[in-house]
MARLO-819147 format. One record per residue (C-alpha): x, y, z. Coordinates in steps of 0.001 Angstrom, whole numbers, plus 524288, in hexadecimal, padded with zeros to 5 digits. Example, Ala and Ser with C-alpha at 12.3 -4.5 7.8 and 13.67 -1.06 7.14 Angstrom:
2
((8300C, 7EE6C, 81E78)),
((83566, 7FBDC, 81BE4)),
This chain:
111
((DBD7A, F4C7B, 5F430)),
((DBFE9, F3DE4, 5F4CF)),
((DB811, F3C07, 5E84A)),
((DC09C, F4618, 5E144)),
((DCD1D, F3F1E, 5E581)),
((DC7BD, F322A, 5E0A9)),
((DC3C6, F384A, 5D3BD)),
((DD143, F3E78, 5D22D)),
((DD7DD, F3189, 5D55F)),
((DCF2A, F2A61, 5CBA8)),
((DD24B, F346A, 5C121)),
((DE0D9, F3327, 5C3FD)),
((DE02D, F245E, 5C2EE)),
((DD8A0, F2563, 5B642)),
((DE2A7, F2EB3, 5B055)),
((DEDC4, F25C2, 5B49C)),
((DE6C6, F1A22, 5AE6C)),
((DE4F7, F21A1, 5A1B0)),
((DF382, F250B, 5A1A1)),
((DF75F, F16DF, 5A41E)),
((DEF12, F126A, 598AA)),
((DF5C3, F1C6A, 59005)),
((DE93E, F2344, 58C7C)),
((DEB76, F30C4, 586F2)),
((DE232, F3B84, 5830E)),
((DE395, F36B6, 57513)),
((DDEFF, F2927, 578D4)),
((DD43A, F2EEF, 58139)),
((DCED9, F36BA, 575BC)),
((DD45D, F441A, 5796F)),
((DDE17, F4C11, 571C7)),
((DDF0B, F4F56, 56378)),
((DE882, F51B9, 55858)),
((DEBA3, F601F, 55683)),
((DF408, F682F, 54D67)),
((DFF35, F6DE4, 55580)),
((E0668, F7ABE, 55334)),
((E0FF4, F73B9, 54A06)),
((E04B7, F6EFE, 54196)),
((E0651, F60CE, 545E9)),
((DFB41, F57E5, 54A0D)),
((DFD62, F542A, 55861)),
((DF59E, F4D49, 5631D)),
((DF0B1, F561E, 56E16)),
((DEBEF, F4D60, 57922)),
((DE6A1, F58F4, 580E6)),
((DDDBE, F5E3D, 5763F)),
((DD0AE, F5987, 5715D)),
((DC81C, F5B9F, 565A0)),
((DC985, F5718, 5579A)),
((DD6EC, F5452, 551E6)),
((DDCC8, F5F9E, 54A3F)),
((DE56B, F56E0, 541F4)),
((DE92F, F48DA, 53EE6)),
((DF690, F449A, 543BC)),
((E0017, F4070, 5392A)),
((E0283, F3214, 53709)),
((E1104, F3059, 5385A)),
((E192F, F28E5, 52EBF)),
((E1C1E, F2A92, 52062)),
((E2516, F25D2, 5159E)),
((E3008, F2F76, 512EC)),
((E38A1, F3094, 506F1)),
((E4748, F3002, 5096E)),
((E4E2E, F3053, 4FC57)),
((E49C9, F2413, 4F549)),
((E4540, F1DC7, 5020A)),
((E37A7, F1E31, 507CC)),
((E37B1, F1C11, 5168D)),
((E2D5D, F1B9F, 5213E)),
((E2E48, F262E, 52BC9)),
((E24F0, F22B7, 536D4)),
((E268F, F2FEB, 53DA2)),
((E2471, F3906, 5321E)),
((E1770, F3E4A, 52D6E)),
((E11F6, F42B6, 5207D)),
((E0F75, F3C3D, 51375)),
((E180C, F3148, 50E80)),
((E2331, F3625, 505DB)),
((E24CC, F292E, 4FEE1)),
((E200A, F1B32, 4FE33)),
((E29C1, F1015, 5003C)),
((E2B13, F05CF, 4F59E)),
((E2AA2, EFAB4, 4FF76)),
((E2843, EF87F, 50DE0)),
((E1C7C, EF7FD, 516AD)),
((E17B2, EFB3A, 52452)),
((E1813, EEF9F, 52D82)),
((E1307, EED3B, 53B2E)),
((E1D9D, EEC4A, 54587)),
((E1643, EE997, 55214)),
((E0E64, EF5F9, 554C8)),
((E163B, EFDC3, 54AC3)),
((E14EF, EFF9C, 53C39)),
((E2267, F0044, 535D9)),
((E276B, F0257, 5280E)),
((E2E79, EF69B, 5224B)),
((E353C, EFBDA, 51606)),
((E39AD, EEE98, 510F0)),
((E2CE3, EE74E, 51305)),
((E21E5, EE527, 50954)),
((E136F, EE2AD, 509E2)),
((E0803, EEAB2, 50EE2)),
((E0987, EF3AD, 51A8A)),
((E05F0, EED36, 5276E)),
((E02EB, EFA23, 52E34)),
((E023B, F08D9, 52C68)),
((E0B54, F10CF, 53539)),
((E031F, F1D08, 5333D)),
((DF6C3, F168E, 53863)),
((DFA39, F1836, 546CA)),
């Protein structure tokens, strides 16, 4: 009985340690991407097996009249290509700088 209590305590401490480190089933190698009832590709941390789909990479250029703007939260193919501007590093982020020139410093879709 004492051995079972020690084992349960050890397991509890281990689970608490995992939570403190921020480890999730995704980082532990469990879970997979699945197609949900709406036809979207979503992460299911409680499932296993091969992925059913590839999640979309967010961000695209959208046409707005004669303007071409970056929408970091939209998905799908680009609707246009801006005449000038580039993606620049801003700390850990990759941001669109519409009035800058030169080669892109990063790719916001690569995350």
